[in-house]
ChimeraX commands (.cxc) that place a marker at each C-alpha (Angstrom):
marker #1 position -14.98,0.43,5.22 radius 0.5
marker #1 position -16.28,-0.38,1.77 radius 0.5
marker #1 position -13.60,-1.39,-0.85 radius 0.5
marker #1 position -13.92,1.94,-2.67 radius 0.5
marker #1 position -12.93,3.59,0.73 radius 0.5
marker #1 position -9.64,1.81,0.63 radius 0.5
marker #1 position -8.67,3.24,-2.82 radius 0.5
marker #1 position -5.79,5.63,-3.18 radius 0.5
marker #1 position -7.12,9.22,-3.85 radius 0.5
marker #1 position -7.49,10.22,-7.63 radius 0.5
marker #1 position -5.99,13.61,-6.63 radius 0.5
marker #1 position -2.57,12.05,-5.85 radius 0.5
marker #1 position -2.59,10.03,-9.18 radius 0.5
marker #1 position -3.40,13.32,-10.90 radius 0.5
marker #1 position -0.21,14.99,-9.31 radius 0.5
marker #1 position 1.81,11.92,-10.26 radius 0.5
marker #1 position 0.62,12.22,-13.84 radius 0.5
marker #1 position 1.72,15.86,-13.95 radius 0.5
marker #1 position 5.10,15.03,-12.55 radius 0.5
marker #1 position 5.44,12.29,-15.02 radius 0.5
marker #1 position 4.55,14.70,-17.94 radius 0.5
marker #1 position 7.14,17.05,-16.85 radius 0.5
marker #1 position 9.98,14.53,-16.27 radius 0.5
marker #1 position 9.42,12.29,-19.23 radius 0.5
marker #1 position 9.00,14.98,-21.87 radius 0.5
marker #1 position 12.07,16.78,-20.30 radius 0.5
marker #1 position 14.39,13.91,-20.15 radius 0.5
marker #1 position 13.37,12.02,-23.26 radius 0.5
marker #1 position 11.01,12.38,-26.45 radius 0.5
marker #1 position 8.09,10.23,-25.95 radius 0.5
marker #1 position 6.01,9.53,-29.06 radius 0.5
marker #1 position 2.48,8.60,-28.00 radius 0.5
marker #1 position 0.30,6.52,-30.46 radius 0.5
marker #1 position -3.19,5.61,-30.10 radius 0.5
marker #1 position -3.90,7.36,-26.67 radius 0.5
marker #1 position -7.46,8.02,-28.13 radius 0.5
marker #1 position -8.19,4.19,-27.54 radius 0.5
marker #1 position -8.25,4.58,-23.77 radius 0.5
marker #1 position -11.68,4.93,-22.61 radius 0.5
marker #1 position -12.20,8.60,-21.40 radius 0.5
marker #1 position -14.08,7.35,-18.28 radius 0.5
marker #1 position -14.97,4.39,-16.25 radius 0.5
marker #1 position -12.73,1.46,-14.93 radius 0.5
marker #1 position -9.68,0.51,-17.15 radius 0.5
marker #1 position -6.73,-1.69,-16.78 radius 0.5
marker #1 position -3.58,-0.86,-18.66 radius 0.5
marker #1 position -1.49,-3.90,-19.31 radius 0.5
marker #1 position 2.15,-2.61,-19.97 radius 0.5
marker #1 position 5.15,-4.56,-21.16 radius 0.5
marker #1 position 8.20,-4.20,-18.90 radius 0.5
marker #1 position 11.84,-4.01,-20.19 radius 0.5
marker #1 position 13.03,-1.13,-18.24 radius 0.5
marker #1 position 12.54,0.78,-15.01 radius 0.5
marker #1 position 11.20,3.89,-16.67 radius 0.5
marker #1 position 8.40,2.17,-18.35 radius 0.5
marker #1 position 6.03,2.90,-15.39 radius 0.5
marker #1 position 6.86,6.53,-15.03 radius 0.5
marker #1 position 6.81,6.95,-18.74 radius 0.5
marker #1 position 3.26,5.53,-18.95 radius 0.5
marker #1 position 2.37,7.91,-16.02 radius 0.5
marker #1 position 3.48,10.70,-18.09 radius 0.5
marker #1 position 1.94,9.68,-21.35 radius 0.5
marker #1 position -1.38,8.10,-20.50 radius 0.5
marker #1 position -4.34,10.33,-20.99 radius 0.5
marker #1 position -5.79,9.65,-17.65 radius 0.5
marker #1 position -4.01,9.16,-14.09 radius 0.5
marker #1 position -2.91,5.67,-13.42 radius 0.5
marker #1 position -2.43,3.74,-10.24 radius 0.5
marker #1 position 0.20,1.20,-10.72 radius 0.5
marker #1 position 0.83,-1.97,-8.76 radius 0.5
marker #1 position 4.46,-1.53,-7.93 radius 0.5
marker #1 position 6.66,-4.11,-6.00 radius 0.5
marker #1 position 6.98,-3.59,-2.30 radius 0.5
marker #1 position 10.71,-3.36,-2.51 radius 0.5
marker #1 position 10.33,-0.01,-4.25 radius 0.5
marker #1 position 8.76,1.52,-1.23 radius 0.5
marker #1 position 11.88,2.34,0.83 radius 0.5
marker #1 position 13.37,5.51,2.19 radius 0.5
marker #1 position 11.82,8.78,0.63 radius 0.5
marker #1 position 10.25,6.83,-2.27 radius 0.5
marker #1 position 7.80,5.32,0.14 radius 0.5
marker #1 position 5.85,8.41,0.96 radius 0.5
marker #1 position 6.19,9.76,-2.48 radius 0.5
marker #1 position 4.85,6.72,-4.26 radius 0.5
marker #1 position 1.94,6.53,-1.82 radius 0.5
marker #1 position 1.31,10.27,-2.20 radius 0.5
marker #1 position 1.09,9.94,-5.87 radius 0.5
marker #1 position -1.61,7.22,-5.62 radius 0.5
marker #1 position 0.60,4.10,-6.29 radius 0.5
marker #1 position -0.24,0.67,-4.89 radius 0.5
marker #1 position 2.33,-1.50,-2.96 radius 0.5
marker #1 position 2.18,-5.12,-3.71 radius 0.5
marker #1 position 4.08,-8.34,-2.24 radius 0.5
marker #1 position 4.77,-10.34,-5.33 radius 0.5
marker #1 position 5.89,-13.28,-3.00 radius 0.5
marker #1 position 2.34,-14.01,-1.88 radius 0.5
marker #1 position -1.44,-13.44,-2.53 radius 0.5
marker #1 position -1.30,-9.78,-1.12 radius 0.5
marker #1 position -5.04,-9.45,-0.24 radius 0.5
marker #1 position -4.58,-5.78,0.89 radius 0.5
marker #1 position -2.95,-4.90,-2.62 radius 0.5
marker #1 position -5.83,-6.94,-4.35 radius 0.5
marker #1 position -8.45,-4.79,-2.36 radius 0.5
marker #1 position -7.03,-1.48,-3.07 radius 0.5
marker #1 position -6.52,-2.26,-6.67 radius 0.5
marker #1 position -9.97,-3.54,-7.17 radius 0.5
marker #1 position -11.29,-0.49,-5.21 radius 0.5
marker #1 position -9.46,1.90,-7.90 radius 0.5
marker #1 position -11.68,-0.06,-10.72 radius 0.5
marker #1 position -14.84,0.16,-8.55 radius 0.5
marker #1 position -14.38,3.79,-8.37 radius 0.5
marker #1 position -14.04,4.10,-12.10 radius 0.5
marker #1 position -10.26,4.70,-12.02 radius 0.5
marker #1 position -7.39,3.39,-14.12 radius 0.5
marker #1 position -5.18,0.46,-12.88 radius 0.5
marker #1 position -1.68,-0.19,-14.46 radius 0.5
marker #1 position -0.28,-3.70,-14.37 radius 0.5
marker #1 position 2.96,-5.24,-15.58 radius 0.5
marker #1 position 1.35,-8.74,-16.31 radius 0.5
marker #1 position 4.84,-10.30,-16.64 radius 0.5
marker #1 position 5.36,-9.81,-12.96 radius 0.5
marker #1 position 8.79,-8.19,-13.30 radius 0.5
marker #1 position 11.24,-6.41,-15.55 radius 0.5
marker #1 position 12.34,-8.81,-18.36 radius 0.5
marker #1 position 12.48,-8.92,-22.13 radius 0.5
marker #1 position 9.04,-6.99,-22.18 radius 0.5
marker #1 position 7.67,-9.35,-24.88 radius 0.5
marker #1 position 4.51,-10.71,-22.78 radius 0.5
marker #1 position 6.06,-14.11,-23.27 radius 0.5
marker #1 position 4.98,-15.26,-19.74 radius 0.5
marker #1 position 1.98,-13.82,-17.98 radius 0.5
marker #1 position 1.07,-14.24,-14.35 radius 0.5
marker #1 position -2.61,-14.79,-13.37 radius 0.5
marker #1 position -2.98,-11.41,-11.61 radius 0.5
marker #1 position -4.06,-9.48,-14.81 radius 0.5
marker #1 position -6.71,-12.16,-15.41 radius 0.5
marker #1 position -7.94,-12.11,-12.01 radius 0.5
marker #1 position -8.45,-8.35,-12.01 radius 0.5
marker #1 position -9.99,-8.25,-15.58 radius 0.5
marker #1 position -12.43,-11.19,-14.66 radius 0.5
marker #1 position -13.30,-9.88,-11.12 radius 0.5
marker #1 position -13.86,-6.24,-12.29 radius 0.5
marker #1 position -15.11,-6.78,-15.91 radius 0.5
marker #1 position -13.04,-3.87,-16.79 radius 0.5
marker #1 position -11.80,-3.39,-20.35 radius 0.5
marker #1 position -8.08,-4.14,-20.82 radius 0.5
marker #1 position -5.98,-1.73,-22.93 radius 0.5
marker #1 position -2.56,-3.29,-24.13 radius 0.5
marker #1 position 0.26,-0.95,-23.96 radius 0.5
marker #1 position 3.67,-1.31,-25.61 radius 0.5
marker #1 position 6.67,0.75,-24.39 radius 0.5
marker #1 position 9.39,0.56,-26.99 radius 0.5
marker #1 position 12.94,1.98,-27.01 radius 0.5
marker #1 position 13.35,2.23,-23.33 radius 0.5
marker #1 position 15.84,-0.63,-23.16 radius 0.5
marker #1 position 17.61,-0.26,-26.50 radius 0.5
marker #1 position 20.84,1.10,-25.22 radius 0.5
marker #1 position 22.17,2.48,-21.93 radius 0.5
marker #1 position 22.86,6.34,-21.71 radius 0.5
marker #1 position 26.36,7.77,-21.70 radius 0.5
marker #1 position 25.93,9.90,-18.57 radius 0.5
marker #1 position 23.84,7.51,-16.70 radius 0.5
marker #1 position 24.02,3.93,-17.89 radius 0.5
marker #1 position 20.96,2.73,-15.78 radius 0.5
marker #1 position 18.75,5.12,-17.98 radius 0.5
marker #1 position 18.03,5.32,-21.64 radius 0.5
marker #1 position 20.16,8.11,-23.42 radius 0.5
marker #1 position 18.75,11.68,-22.59 radius 0.5
marker #1 position 16.51,13.10,-25.16 radius 0.5
marker #1 position 16.28,9.59,-27.02 radius 0.5
marker #1 position 12.89,8.69,-28.39 radius 0.5
marker #1 position 10.61,6.33,-26.60 radius 0.5
marker #1 position 7.47,4.96,-28.23 radius 0.5
marker #1 position 4.22,4.43,-26.18 radius 0.5
marker #1 position 1.57,2.60,-28.23 radius 0.5
marker #1 position -1.92,1.96,-26.94 radius 0.5
marker #1 position -4.14,-0.75,-28.39 radius 0.5
marker #1 position -7.87,-1.44,-28.74 radius 0.5
marker #1 position -9.76,-2.12,-25.48 radius 0.5
marker #1 position -10.97,-5.52,-24.97 radius 0.5
marker #1 position -12.71,-7.72,-22.18 radius 0.5
marker #1 position -12.19,-11.25,-21.17 radius 0.5
marker #1 position -14.50,-13.86,-19.60 radius 0.5
marker #1 position -18.11,-14.26,-19.95 radius 0.5
marker #1 position -19.23,-11.25,-17.81 radius 0.5
marker #1 position -20.20,-13.49,-14.85 radius 0.5
marker #1 position -17.10,-12.55,-12.78 radius 0.5
marker #1 position -16.32,-16.21,-12.21 radius 0.5
marker #1 position -12.81,-16.94,-11.25 radius 0.5
marker #1 position -12.34,-20.65,-11.43 radius 0.5
marker #1 position -8.96,-22.05,-12.09 radius 0.5
marker #1 position -10.33,-22.99,-15.68 radius 0.5
marker #1 position -11.67,-19.32,-16.13 radius 0.5
marker #1 position -8.31,-17.99,-15.01 radius 0.5
marker #1 position -6.33,-20.21,-17.34 radius 0.5
marker #1 position -8.48,-19.36,-20.37 radius 0.5
marker #1 position -8.34,-15.78,-19.69 radius 0.5
marker #1 position -4.56,-15.81,-19.19 radius 0.5
marker #1 position -4.21,-17.47,-22.68 radius 0.5
marker #1 position -6.48,-14.99,-24.23 radius 0.5
marker #1 position -4.82,-12.09,-22.77 radius 0.5
marker #1 position -1.33,-13.26,-23.75 radius 0.5
marker #1 position -2.57,-13.82,-27.42 radius 0.5
marker #1 position -3.98,-10.31,-27.60 radius 0.5
marker #1 position -1.08,-8.53,-25.78 radius 0.5
marker #1 position 1.62,-10.32,-28.04 radius 0.5
marker #1 position -0.34,-9.40,-31.12 radius 0.5
marker #1 position -0.42,-5.94,-29.99 radius 0.5
marker #1 position 3.28,-5.87,-29.34 radius 0.5
marker #1 position 3.99,-7.12,-32.79 radius 0.5
marker #1 position 1.74,-4.58,-34.43 radius 0.5
marker #1 position 3.35,-1.80,-32.38 radius 0.5
marker #1 position 6.80,-2.97,-33.46 radius 0.5
marker #1 position 5.61,-2.63,-36.99 radius 0.5
marker #1 position 4.10,0.56,-36.56 radius 0.5
marker #1 position 7.20,2.10,-35.07 radius 0.5
marker #1 position 9.90,0.14,-36.87 radius 0.5
marker #1 position 11.51,-1.03,-33.64 radius 0.5
marker link #1:1,2 radius 0.2
marker link #1:2,3 radius 0.2
marker link #1:3,4 radius 0.2
marker link #1:4,5 radius 0.2
marker link #1:5,6 radius 0.2
marker link #1:6,7 radius 0.2
marker link #1:7,8 radius 0.2
marker link #1:8,9 radius 0.2
marker link #1:9,10 radius 0.2
marker link #1:10,11 radius 0.2
marker link #1:11,12 radius 0.2
marker link #1:12,13 radius 0.2
marker link #1:13,14 radius 0.2
marker link #1:14,15 radius 0.2
marker link #1:15,16 radius 0.2
marker link #1:16,17 radius 0.2
marker link #1:17,18 radius 0.2
marker link #1:18,19 radius 0.2
marker link #1:19,20 radius 0.2
marker link #1:20,21 radius 0.2
marker link #1:21,22 radius 0.2
marker link #1:22,23 radius 0.2
marker link #1:23,24 radius 0.2
marker link #1:24,25 radius 0.2
marker link #1:25,26 radius 0.2
marker link #1:26,27 radius 0.2
marker link #1:27,28 radius 0.2
marker link #1:28,29 radius 0.2
marker link #1:29,30 radius 0.2
marker link #1:30,31 radius 0.2
marker link #1:31,32 radius 0.2
marker link #1:32,33 radius 0.2
marker link #1:33,34 radius 0.2
marker link #1:34,35 radius 0.2
marker link #1:35,36 radius 0.2
marker link #1:36,37 radius 0.2
marker link #1:37,38 radius 0.2
marker link #1:38,39 radius 0.2
marker link #1:39,40 radius 0.2
marker link #1:40,41 radius 0.2
marker link #1:41,42 radius 0.2
marker link #1:42,43 radius 0.2
marker link #1:43,44 radius 0.2
marker link #1:44,45 radius 0.2
marker link #1:45,46 radius 0.2
marker link #1:46,47 radius 0.2
marker link #1:47,48 radius 0.2
marker link #1:48,49 radius 0.2
marker link #1:49,50 radius 0.2
marker link #1:50,51 radius 0.2
marker link #1:51,52 radius 0.2
marker link #1:52,53 radius 0.2
marker link #1:53,54 radius 0.2
marker link #1:54,55 radius 0.2
marker link #1:55,56 radius 0.2
marker link #1:56,57 radius 0.2
marker link #1:57,58 radius 0.2
marker link #1:58,59 radius 0.2
marker link #1:59,60 radius 0.2
marker link #1:60,61 radius 0.2
marker link #1:61,62 radius 0.2
marker link #1:62,63 radius 0.2
marker link #1:63,64 radius 0.2
marker link #1:64,65 radius 0.2
marker link #1:65,66 radius 0.2
marker link #1:66,67 radius 0.2
marker link #1:67,68 radius 0.2
marker link #1:68,69 radius 0.2
marker link #1:69,70 radius 0.2
marker link #1:70,71 radius 0.2
marker link #1:71,72 radius 0.2
marker link #1:72,73 radius 0.2
marker link #1:73,74 radius 0.2
marker link #1:74,75 radius 0.2
marker link #1:75,76 radius 0.2
marker link #1:76,77 radius 0.2
marker link #1:77,78 radius 0.2
marker link #1:78,79 radius 0.2
marker link #1:79,80 radius 0.2
marker link #1:80,81 radius 0.2
marker link #1:81,82 radius 0.2
marker link #1:82,83 radius 0.2
marker link #1:83,84 radius 0.2
marker link #1:84,85 radius 0.2
marker link #1:85,86 radius 0.2
marker link #1:86,87 radius 0.2
marker link #1:87,88 radius 0.2
marker link #1:88,89 radius 0.2
marker link #1:89,90 radius 0.2
marker link #1:90,91 radius 0.2
marker link #1:91,92 radius 0.2
marker link #1:92,93 radius 0.2
marker link #1:93,94 radius 0.2
marker link #1:94,95 radius 0.2
marker link #1:95,96 radius 0.2
marker link #1:96,97 radius 0.2
marker link #1:97,98 radius 0.2
marker link #1:98,99 radius 0.2
marker link #1:99,100 radius 0.2
marker link #1:100,101 radius 0.2
marker link #1:101,102 radius 0.2
marker link #1:102,103 radius 0.2
marker link #1:103,104 radius 0.2
marker link #1:104,105 radius 0.2
marker link #1:105,106 radius 0.2
marker link #1:106,107 radius 0.2
marker link #1:107,108 radius 0.2
marker link #1:108,109 radius 0.2
marker link #1:109,110 radius 0.2
marker link #1:110,111 radius 0.2
marker link #1:111,112 radius 0.2
marker link #1:112,113 radius 0.2
marker link #1:113,114 radius 0.2
marker link #1:114,115 radius 0.2
marker link #1:115,116 radius 0.2
marker link #1:116,117 radius 0.2
marker link #1:117,118 radius 0.2
marker link #1:118,119 radius 0.2
marker link #1:119,120 radius 0.2
marker link #1:120,121 radius 0.2
marker link #1:121,122 radius 0.2
marker link #1:122,123 radius 0.2
marker link #1:123,124 radius 0.2
marker link #1:124,125 radius 0.2
marker link #1:125,126 radius 0.2
marker link #1:126,127 radius 0.2
marker link #1:127,128 radius 0.2
marker link #1:128,129 radius 0.2
marker link #1:129,130 radius 0.2
marker link #1:130,131 radius 0.2
marker link #1:131,132 radius 0.2
marker link #1:132,133 radius 0.2
marker link #1:133,134 radius 0.2
marker link #1:134,135 radius 0.2
marker link #1:135,136 radius 0.2
marker link #1:136,137 radius 0.2
marker link #1:137,138 radius 0.2
marker link #1:138,139 radius 0.2
marker link #1:139,140 radius 0.2
marker link #1:140,141 radius 0.2
marker link #1:141,142 radius 0.2
marker link #1:142,143 radius 0.2
marker link #1:143,144 radius 0.2
marker link #1:144,145 radius 0.2
marker link #1:145,146 radius 0.2
marker link #1:146,147 radius 0.2
marker link #1:147,148 radius 0.2
marker link #1:148,149 radius 0.2
marker link #1:149,150 radius 0.2
marker link #1:150,151 radius 0.2
marker link #1:151,152 radius 0.2
marker link #1:152,153 radius 0.2
marker link #1:153,154 radius 0.2
marker link #1:154,155 radius 0.2
marker link #1:155,156 radius 0.2
marker link #1:156,157 radius 0.2
marker link #1:157,158 radius 0.2
marker link #1:158,159 radius 0.2
marker link #1:159,160 radius 0.2
marker link #1:160,161 radius 0.2
marker link #1:161,162 radius 0.2
marker link #1:162,163 radius 0.2
marker link #1:163,164 radius 0.2
marker link #1:164,165 radius 0.2
marker link #1:165,166 radius 0.2
marker link #1:166,167 radius 0.2
marker link #1:167,168 radius 0.2
marker link #1:168,169 radius 0.2
marker link #1:169,170 radius 0.2
marker link #1:170,171 radius 0.2
marker link #1:171,172 radius 0.2
marker link #1:172,173 radius 0.2
marker link #1:173,174 radius 0.2
marker link #1:174,175 radius 0.2
marker link #1:175,176 radius 0.2
marker link #1:176,177 radius 0.2
marker link #1:177,178 radius 0.2
marker link #1:178,179 radius 0.2
marker link #1:179,180 radius 0.2
marker link #1:180,181 radius 0.2
marker link #1:181,182 radius 0.2
marker link #1:182,183 radius 0.2
marker link #1:183,184 radius 0.2
marker link #1:184,185 radius 0.2
marker link #1:185,186 radius 0.2
marker link #1:186,187 radius 0.2
marker link #1:187,188 radius 0.2
marker link #1:188,189 radius 0.2
marker link #1:189,190 radius 0.2
marker link #1:190,191 radius 0.2
marker link #1:191,192 radius 0.2
marker link #1:192,193 radius 0.2
marker link #1:193,194 radius 0.2
marker link #1:194,195 radius 0.2
marker link #1:195,196 radius 0.2
marker link #1:196,197 radius 0.2
marker link #1:197,198 radius 0.2
marker link #1:198,199 radius 0.2
marker link #1:199,200 radius 0.2
marker link #1:200,201 radius 0.2
marker link #1:201,202 radius 0.2
marker link #1:202,203 radius 0.2
marker link #1:203,204 radius 0.2
marker link #1:204,205 radius 0.2
marker link #1:205,206 radius 0.2
marker link #1:206,207 radius 0.2
marker link #1:207,208 radius 0.2
marker link #1:208,209 radius 0.2
marker link #1:209,210 radius 0.2
marker link #1:210,211 radius 0.2
marker link #1:211,212 radius 0.2
marker link #1:212,213 radius 0.2
marker link #1:213,214 radius 0.2
marker link #1:214,215 radius 0.2
marker link #1:215,216 radius 0.2
marker link #1:216,217 radius 0.2
marker link #1:217,218 radius 0.2
view
């Protein structure tokens, strides 16, 4: 089996995108800025800040291409397990170097697909203040361009009906930045190369987040 054979189907991610479009635009009022910056073809990594649980589904429903997200394995329980797999999402064990998840994620990029990553590793302030090395690894290994994405407004305040969600029909801004690459193109993944790439990524992602906040007034 080649790496590409292990990639989840593009058809499932396309179905997930249609579901995301329906749900996100029905429940909230997404305002999408800069989607044209996402390359229309070829491998792409979307690096997304993560302040609320709806950030992933929101991006699936607003990105111009189907997205395969790396999602913590704890989410793959009960009926969500077959659903998430069916729409092309990738299970990852965050407590270890999950070789299976790495292989599947790289296969998405080798096939020319879109990989979605929360580089902070977990939900938090959503400010890109602390990045794990996973994003740098995928960016260096694949050579794929990274598109920074800022999701703003999802964690501003709880809803009145369902406090775990943003208020229904509230506005959520999704701002896409300019694509960029890291490394020297050699694919080398030494500790020094990973550290340098992580610093570069943090600077670019943080700068995009600041620009997105100024642009949206959030």
